[in-house]
KETI-691765 format. One record per residue (C-alpha): residue number from 1; residue in three letters; x, y, z. Coordinates in steps of 0.1 Angstrom, whole numbers, plus 5000, padded with zeros to 4 digits. Example, Ala and Ser with C-alpha at 12.3 -4.5 7.8 and 13.67 -1.06 7.14 Angstrom:
! KETI-691765
@seq=1, type=ala, u=5123, v=4955, w=5078
@seq=2, type=ser, u=5137, v=4989, w=5071
! end
This chain:
! KETI-691765
@seq=1, type=met, u=8679, v=2587, w=1638
@seq=2, type=arg, u=8697, v=2573, w=1608
@seq=3, type=pro, u=8681, v=2579, w=1574
@seq=4, type=gly, u=8657, v=2552, w=1563
@seq=5, type=asn, u=8656, v=2536, w=1598
@seq=6, type=ser, u=8622, v=2545, w=1613
@seq=7, type=ile, u=8612, v=2536, w=1648
@seq=8, type=gln, u=8589, v=2508, w=1635
@seq=9, type=gln, u=8618, v=2494, w=1614
@seq=10, type=lys, u=8639, v=2491, w=1646
@seq=11, type=gln, u=8613, v=2468, w=1664
@seq=12, type=phe, u=8616, v=2431, w=1656
@seq=13, type=asp, u=8602, v=2397, w=1664
@seq=14, type=leu, u=8628, v=2369, w=1665
@seq=15, type=ala, u=8625, v=2358, w=1628
@seq=16, type=gly, u=8628, v=2394, w=1616
@seq=17, type=leu, u=8657, v=2401, w=1639
@seq=18, type=gln, u=8676, v=2370, w=1627
@seq=19, type=gln, u=8671, v=2381, w=1591
@seq=20, type=gln, u=8684, v=2416, w=1599
@seq=21, type=val, u=8713, v=2401, w=1619
@seq=22, type=ala, u=8723, v=2381, w=1588
@seq=23, type=arg, u=8722, v=2413, w=1567
@seq=24, type=trp, u=8744, v=2431, w=1592
@seq=25, type=arg, u=8768, v=2402, w=1593
@seq=26, type=leu, u=8771, v=2403, w=1555
@seq=27, type=leu, u=8781, v=2439, w=1558
@seq=28, type=gly, u=8808, v=2430, w=1584
@seq=29, type=lys, u=8791, v=2447, w=1613
@seq=30, type=lys, u=8801, v=2440, w=1649
@seq=31, type=leu, u=8769, v=2432, w=1668
@seq=32, type=val, u=8764, v=2444, w=1704
@seq=33, type=phe, u=8736, v=2431, w=1726
@seq=34, type=thr, u=8723, v=2444, w=1759
@seq=35, type=asn, u=8691, v=2439, w=1778
@seq=36, type=gly, u=8669, v=2452, w=1806
@seq=37, type=cys, u=8635, v=2464, w=1817
@seq=38, type=phe, u=8640, v=2501, w=1808
@seq=39, type=asp, u=8608, v=2508, w=1826
@seq=40, type=ile, u=8612, v=2546, w=1832
@seq=41, type=leu, u=8640, v=2556, w=1809
@seq=42, type=his, u=8665, v=2578, w=1828
@seq=43, type=val, u=8700, v=2592, w=1823
@seq=44, type=gly, u=8716, v=2561, w=1838
@seq=45, type=his, u=8699, v=2540, w=1810
@seq=46, type=leu, u=8710, v=2565, w=1784
@seq=47, type=ala, u=8746, v=2564, w=1796
@seq=48, type=ser, u=8746, v=2526, w=1797
@seq=49, type=leu, u=8731, v=2523, w=1762
@seq=50, type=thr, u=8755, v=2550, w=1748
@seq=51, type=glu, u=8785, v=2532, w=1763
@seq=52, type=ala, u=8772, v=2498, w=1750
@seq=53, type=ala, u=8769, v=2512, w=1715
@seq=54, type=gln, u=8806, v=2521, w=1716
@seq=55, type=tyr, u=8816, v=2485, w=1716
@seq=56, type=gly, u=8805, v=2478, w=1681
@seq=57, type=asp, u=8786, v=2489, w=1650
@seq=58, type=val, u=8750, v=2478, w=1658
@seq=59, type=leu, u=8733, v=2479, w=1692
@seq=60, type=ile, u=8705, v=2453, w=1698
@seq=61, type=val, u=8684, v=2458, w=1729
@seq=62, type=gly, u=8665, v=2429, w=1744
@seq=63, type=leu, u=8636, v=2442, w=1764
@seq=64, type=asn, u=8620, v=2423, w=1792
@seq=65, type=ala, u=8583, v=2416, w=1785
@seq=66, type=asp, u=8557, v=2429, w=1810
@seq=67, type=ala, u=8553, v=2396, w=1827
@seq=68, type=ser, u=8590, v=2391, w=1833
@seq=69, type=val, u=8594, v=2427, w=1847
@seq=70, type=lys, u=8566, v=2420, w=1871
@seq=71, type=lys, u=8584, v=2388, w=1882
@seq=72, type=leu, u=8617, v=2406, w=1886
@seq=73, type=lys, u=8605, v=2439, w=1901
@seq=74, type=gly, u=8572, v=2430, w=1918
@seq=75, type=pro, u=8536, v=2441, w=1917
@seq=76, type=gly, u=8531, v=2476, w=1903
@seq=77, type=arg, u=8558, v=2471, w=1877
@seq=78, type=pro, u=8563, v=2478, w=1850
@seq=79, type=val, u=8550, v=2514, w=1851
@seq=80, type=asn, u=8551, v=2515, w=1813
@seq=81, type=asp, u=8539, v=2486, w=1791
@seq=82, type=glu, u=8563, v=2467, w=1769
@seq=83, type=arg, u=8551, v=2483, w=1736
@seq=84, type=ser, u=8556, v=2518, w=1751
@seq=85, type=arg, u=8590, v=2509, w=1764
@seq=86, type=ala, u=8600, v=2494, w=1731
@seq=87, type=leu, u=8589, v=2525, w=1712
@seq=88, type=val, u=8609, v=2548, w=1735
@seq=89, type=leu, u=8640, v=2526, w=1731
@seq=90, type=ala, u=8636, v=2524, w=1693
@seq=91, type=ser, u=8634, v=2562, w=1692
@seq=92, type=leu, u=8670, v=2565, w=1705
@seq=93, type=ala, u=8697, v=2571, w=1679
@seq=94, type=val, u=8722, v=2547, w=1696
@seq=95, type=val, u=8697, v=2518, w=1694
@seq=96, type=asp, u=8695, v=2499, w=1661
@seq=97, type=ala, u=8671, v=2471, w=1671
@seq=98, type=val, u=8647, v=2463, w=1699
@seq=99, type=ile, u=8632, v=2429, w=1706
@seq=100, type=ile, u=8609, v=2420, w=1735
@seq=101, type=phe, u=8616, v=2387, w=1752
@seq=102, type=ser, u=8594, v=2367, w=1776
@seq=103, type=glu, u=8618, v=2343, w=1791
@seq=104, type=glu, u=8633, v=2348, w=1825
@seq=105, type=thr, u=8667, v=2356, w=1810
@seq=106, type=pro, u=8677, v=2366, w=1775
@seq=107, type=arg, u=8700, v=2336, w=1770
@seq=108, type=glu, u=8678, v=2319, w=1743
@seq=109, type=leu, u=8677, v=2352, w=1724
@seq=110, type=ile, u=8715, v=2356, w=1727
@seq=111, type=leu, u=8719, v=2320, w=1714
@seq=112, type=ala, u=8696, v=2328, w=1685
@seq=113, type=ile, u=8714, v=2360, w=1674
@seq=114, type=arg, u=8750, v=2352, w=1685
@seq=115, type=pro, u=8762, v=2388, w=1692
@seq=116, type=asp, u=8799, v=2396, w=1691
@seq=117, type=val, u=8796, v=2416, w=1723
@seq=118, type=leu, u=8774, v=2413, w=1753
@seq=119, type=val, u=8770, v=2443, w=1776
@seq=120, type=lys, u=8753, v=2444, w=1810
@seq=121, type=gly, u=8748, v=2474, w=1833
@seq=122, type=gly, u=8753, v=2468, w=1870
@seq=123, type=asp, u=8776, v=2453, w=1895
@seq=124, type=tyr, u=8776, v=2417, w=1882
@seq=125, type=ala, u=8805, v=2393, w=1878
@seq=126, type=val, u=8808, v=2380, w=1842
@seq=127, type=asp, u=8798, v=2345, w=1854
@seq=128, type=gln, u=8765, v=2359, w=1867
@seq=129, type=ile, u=8754, v=2373, w=1834
@seq=130, type=ala, u=8730, v=2352, w=1813
@seq=131, type=gly, u=8746, v=2342, w=1780
@seq=132, type=ala, u=8780, v=2355, w=1789
@seq=133, type=ser, u=8797, v=2320, w=1788
@seq=134, type=asp, u=8780, v=2314, w=1754
@seq=135, type=val, u=8793, v=2347, w=1739
@seq=136, type=leu, u=8828, v=2340, w=1752
@seq=137, type=ser, u=8826, v=2304, w=1738
@seq=138, type=trp, u=8823, v=2317, w=1702
@seq=139, type=gly, u=8850, v=2343, w=1707
@seq=140, type=gly, u=8829, v=2373, w=1717
@seq=141, type=ala, u=8835, v=2398, w=1745
@seq=142, type=val, u=8815, v=2406, w=1776
@seq=143, type=phe, u=8816, v=2441, w=1792
@seq=144, type=ile, u=8799, v=2454, w=1824
@seq=145, type=asn, u=8790, v=2490, w=1824
@seq=146, type=pro, u=8790, v=2505, w=1859
@seq=147, type=ile, u=8757, v=2519, w=1872
@seq=148, type=ile, u=8756, v=2556, w=1881
@seq=149, type=pro, u=8751, v=2558, w=1919
@seq=150, type=gly, u=8717, v=2571, w=1929
@seq=151, type=leu, u=8701, v=2565, w=1895
@seq=152, type=ser, u=8676, v=2537, w=1893
@seq=153, type=thr, u=8640, v=2533, w=1882
@seq=154, type=thr, u=8630, v=2520, w=1917
@seq=155, type=gly, u=8646, v=2551, w=1933
@seq=156, type=ile, u=8628, v=2574, w=1909
@seq=157, type=ile, u=8595, v=2557, w=1917
@seq=158, type=asp, u=8602, v=2559, w=1954
@seq=159, type=lys, u=8610, v=2596, w=1951
@seq=160, type=ile, u=8577, v=2603, w=1932
@seq=161, type=gln, u=8557, v=2583, w=1957
@seq=162, type=his, u=8574, v=2601, w=1987
@seq=163, type=thr, u=8569, v=2635, w=1971
@seq=164, type=asn, u=8532, v=2628, w=1963
@seq=165, type=asn, u=8526, v=2615, w=1998
@seq=166, type=ser, u=8541, v=2646, w=2014
@seq=167, type=ile, u=8520, v=2669, w=1992
@seq=168, type=leu, u=8488, v=2651, w=2001
! end
């Protein structure tokens, strides 16, 4: 972790993040934004976050709130609550800021912070990514990080459940 940047200092509400974004902009930093559920952090997440951080100077992670994870992934999810997931993300050296958002997509958050780069992991087309057209409209860039085959939180949960069922 960078000196003077504790895990708590990396977790923001919107007003605090907007203030920090303004400070980074004054320093000429290139801001990168990515988002996701990050329910059970695994090597695929780490690879995606590490790659996203390469596109700029500051990596901001939008984290789906518990209610939106439940909507997206179904009952029984998230496995870890939003505060725990935010703490784990904030502990990563490649992550500079974490903010929890409750909306269905991070578009409003993207509009509020206006990142220079938007990165999404997966097999999306750019026009399917929330906020992509906005980032492009102000001259930013959008990148799609490929997912690592066989690595997904859902797959990990299924494997754990299958292993537990065969032991019992």
